[in-house]
C-alpha positions in Angstrom: 0.0 0.0 0.0 1.2 3.5 -0.8 0.3 6.4 1.4 1.1 9.8 -0.3 2.7 12.5 1.9 1.7 16.1 2.3 -0.5 17.3 -0.6 0.3 14.4 -3.0 -2.3 12.1 -4.6 -1.9 8.6 -6.0 -3.8 8.3 -9.3 -4.6 5.3 -11.5 -4.6 6.6 -15.0 -7.7 6.1 -17.2 -6.7 5.6 -20.8 -8.8 5.6 -24.0 -8.9 1.8 -24.0 -10.6 1.9 -20.6 -13.5 4.1 -21.9 -16.6 2.6 -23.5 -16.1 2.1 -27.3 -18.7 4.7 -28.1 -16.6 7.3 -26.3 -13.3 6.5 -27.8 -11.8 8.9 -30.3 -14.3 11.7 -29.8 -15.2 14.3 -27.3 -18.5 14.5 -25.4 -19.8 17.1 -27.9 -19.0 14.6 -30.8 -15.8 16.1 -32.2 -13.8 13.2 -33.7 -10.2 13.1 -32.5 -7.3 11.8 -34.7 -5.7 8.4 -33.8 -2.6 10.2 -32.6 -4.6 11.9 -29.9 -5.6 8.5 -28.5 -1.9 7.6 -28.0 -1.2 10.7 -25.9 -0.6 10.3 -22.1 -3.9 9.9 -20.2 -5.1 13.1 -18.5 -7.8 11.5 -16.5 -7.5 9.1 -13.6 -9.1 7.7 -10.5 -7.8 8.8 -7.1 -6.5 5.7 -5.2 -5.0 7.5 -2.1 -4.7 11.0 -0.8 -2.1 12.6 1.6 -3.2 14.5 4.7 -2.6 17.9 3.1 0.2 20.5 3.2 1.1 22.6 6.2 0.9 26.4 5.8 3.3 28.9 7.1 1.4 29.1 10.4 1.7 25.4 11.0 -2.0 24.7 10.2 -2.8 21.7 8.0 -4.7 22.6 4.8 -7.2 19.8 4.0 -7.2 18.2 0.5 -10.0 19.0 -2.0 -9.9 15.5 -3.6 -10.8 12.2 -2.0 -10.3 8.5 -2.7 -12.5 7.4 -5.6 -12.7 10.8 -7.3 -12.2 10.8 -11.1 -9.9 13.8 -11.8 -8.5 15.7 -14.7 -4.8 16.5 -14.3 -2.0 18.3 -16.1 -0.3 16.1 -18.7 3.3 16.4 -17.6 3.0 17.3 -13.9 2.6 13.8 -12.2 5.5 11.4 -11.6 5.0 7.9 -13.1 5.6 4.9 -10.8 5.1 1.1 -11.4 3.9 -1.2 -8.6 3.4 -4.9 -9.3 3.4 -4.3 -13.1 0.6 -1.7 -12.7 1.2 2.0 -13.6 0.2 4.8 -11.3 0.9 8.5 -11.0 1.8 10.6 -8.0 0.7 14.2 -8.4 0.7 17.3 -6.2 -2.8 18.6 -5.6 -2.0 21.7 -7.6 -1.5 19.4 -10.7 -5.2 18.4 -10.5 -7.3 20.7 -12.6 -10.8 19.4 -11.9 -12.9 16.6 -10.4 -15.2 15.0 -13.0 -18.6 14.1 -11.7 
C-alpha cells in the first residue's frame, strides 16, 4: 500500500482503452479526434489514495480538495510515473489536479 505524503495524490490513469467504445476517439460534444490523440498520455484518472494535506506557514494543515474514488483531470506532464506490481500509477501534487469529474 502506498500512502502519499503532504499534498500528494496517488492516481490510477484512465486511458482511451478503458473508456466505452462509443466514447473512444471523440469528445462529449461529438468532435472526432485523430488516432494520434488517443496515443497521448492519459489526463484522467481515479484517485487511489490521498495525503493528509500540506502545512501552511502558520503550522496549520490545509485539507485536501480531492478524496479517494474521485475521477480527476490532471496536467499532462505534472505527475510522476511509478510502477507497482506491473501496474502503472501517477503521484501528483494537488496543484497538478485541474478538476474533479462528476
